C-alpha positions in Angstrom: -9.7 10.3 15.5 -12.4 13.0 15.4 -15.4 12.2 17.5 -17.5 15.4 17.7 -18.1 18.3 15.3 -16.3 20.6 17.7 -13.2 18.4 17.1 -13.3 19.1 13.4 -13.8 22.9 14.1 -10.8 22.8 16.4 -8.7 20.9 13.8 -9.6 23.5 11.1 -8.8 26.4 13.5 -5.4 24.9 14.0 -4.8 24.9 10.2 -5.6 28.4 8.8 -4.3 27.3 5.4 -7.6 25.4 4.9 -9.8 27.8 3.0 -13.0 25.7 2.7 -14.6 22.4 3.5 -15.6 20.5 0.4 -17.5 17.3 0.5 -18.7 14.7 -2.0 -22.3 14.4 -3.2 -25.2 14.2 -0.8 -27.8 13.8 -3.5 -28.4 17.5 -3.4 -26.0 20.5 -3.8 -25.7 22.7 -0.7 -23.7 25.6 0.6 -23.2 26.8 4.1 -20.4 27.7 6.5 -18.6 25.6 9.1 -15.9 26.8 11.4 -15.8 30.2 9.7 -15.1 28.6 6.3 -17.3 27.9 3.3 -18.9 24.5 3.3 -19.7 23.2 -0.2 -21.6 20.0 -0.8 -21.2 18.7 -4.4 -24.4 17.8 -6.3 -25.5 14.2 -7.0 -24.1 12.3 -10.0 -27.2 10.1 -10.0 -30.6 11.1 -8.4 -31.5 14.1 -6.3 -33.2 14.3 -3.0 -36.2 16.5 -2.9 -36.7 19.2 -0.3 -39.8 18.8 1.9 -41.7 21.4 -0.1 -41.0 19.8 -3.4 -43.6 17.0 -3.2 -44.1 13.7 -1.3 -41.6 11.6 -3.3 -38.2 11.6 -1.5 -36.1 11.3 -4.6 -36.3 12.9 -8.1 -34.7 10.5 -10.5 -35.4 12.8 -13.5 -32.9 15.5 -12.5 -29.7 15.4 -14.5 -26.3 14.6 -12.8 -24.4 17.6 -11.5 -20.8 18.6 -11.1 -19.1 21.3 -9.0 -15.9 22.9 -10.2 -13.9 24.7 -7.5 -11.4 27.5 -8.4 -9.1 28.9 -5.7 -7.8 32.3 -6.7 -4.4 33.7 -5.9 -6.2 35.8 -3.2 -7.4 32.5 -1.6 -11.0 33.2 -2.6 -12.9 30.1 -3.5 -15.4 30.2 -6.4 -17.6 27.2 -7.2 -19.2 26.7 -10.5 -22.1 24.2 -10.9 -22.9 22.3 -14.1 -25.4 19.7 -15.0 -24.7 16.8 -17.4 -27.4 16.5 -20.1 
C-alpha cells in the first residue's frame, strides 16, 4: 500500500511505460506534472469549484459539465481535449 506521495513517485519511476497520471474529476479541471509525467485532472460532471479570485461562493453550479478525452499517440505523446456538455 502506498502511504506517501514519494511512494507513488517511486512506483511510477519503476514503471517507465506509464506516460501520465490521469485522475477523475475534482470539480475543476487542472493540469500539472508529477514524477516527471503529465498530471491531468478531469473536469467536473456536475458543479465546478471556484478559484479564490472568482468570488466568495465556493461553487459555481451554473457551469456546464465537462469531459476530457485523452489521445495517446504512437510516439507516446499524450494530448487531452476538453469539451463541455451544453
